[in-house]
C-alpha positions in Angstrom: 7.8 4.5 5.4 7.3 7.0 8.3 9.8 9.3 9.9 10.0 7.2 13.1 11.1 4.1 11.2 13.6 6.2 9.3 15.0 7.6 12.5 15.3 4.1 14.1 16.9 2.7 10.9 19.5 5.5 11.0 20.2 4.9 14.6 20.6 1.2 14.0 22.9 1.9 11.0 25.1 4.0 13.3 25.2 1.5 16.1 26.0 -1.4 13.7 28.7 0.7 12.0 30.3 1.2 15.4 29.8 -2.5 16.3 28.1 -1.4 19.5 26.2 -4.6 20.5 25.2 -3.3 23.9 24.0 0.0 22.4 22.0 -2.0 19.8 20.2 -4.1 22.5 19.7 -1.1 24.7 18.1 0.8 21.8 15.8 -2.1 21.0 14.8 -2.3 24.7 14.1 1.5 24.7 11.9 0.8 21.6 10.0 -1.8 23.7 10.7 -4.6 21.2 10.0 -8.0 22.8 13.2 -10.0 23.5 12.4 -12.8 21.0 11.9 -10.2 18.3 15.1 -8.4 19.3 17.1 -11.5 18.5 15.4 -11.9 15.1 15.9 -8.3 14.2 19.5 -8.3 15.3 20.3 -11.4 13.4 18.6 -10.2 10.2 20.3 -6.8 10.3 23.6 -8.4 11.0 23.3 -10.7 8.0 22.9 -7.7 5.6 25.9 -7.2 3.3 25.4 -3.4 3.4 23.8 -2.1 6.5 22.3 1.1 5.0 19.3 3.0 6.4 16.9 1.9 3.7 17.6 -1.8 4.1 17.4 -1.6 7.8 14.1 0.3 7.6 12.6 -2.4 5.5 13.5 -5.0 8.1 12.1 -2.9 10.9 8.9 -2.5 9.0 8.5 -6.3 8.7 8.9 -6.7 12.5 7.0 -3.5 13.3 4.2 -3.4 15.8 2.6 -0.2 14.6 -0.6 -0.3 12.7 -0.3 3.3 11.7 0.4 2.7 8.0 -2.6 0.3 7.8 -4.8 2.9 9.4 -3.8 5.5 6.9 -4.6 3.3 3.9 -8.3 3.7 4.1 
């Protein structure tokens, strides 16, 4: 897991803790996440019993668009 995903997960954890739905969607828009993926990501994080940074980071990685980790595995 890279530092960017950890940062994003921490930000999501904070926004979800504050129940800031608008902030969550604005943050995802700032991350350039497509709208259909935003809904899936929001729903999956919302369904977590414990919204901690590690759990959220794992979800972000499943929806991630970055190939960085794949490029580093050579």
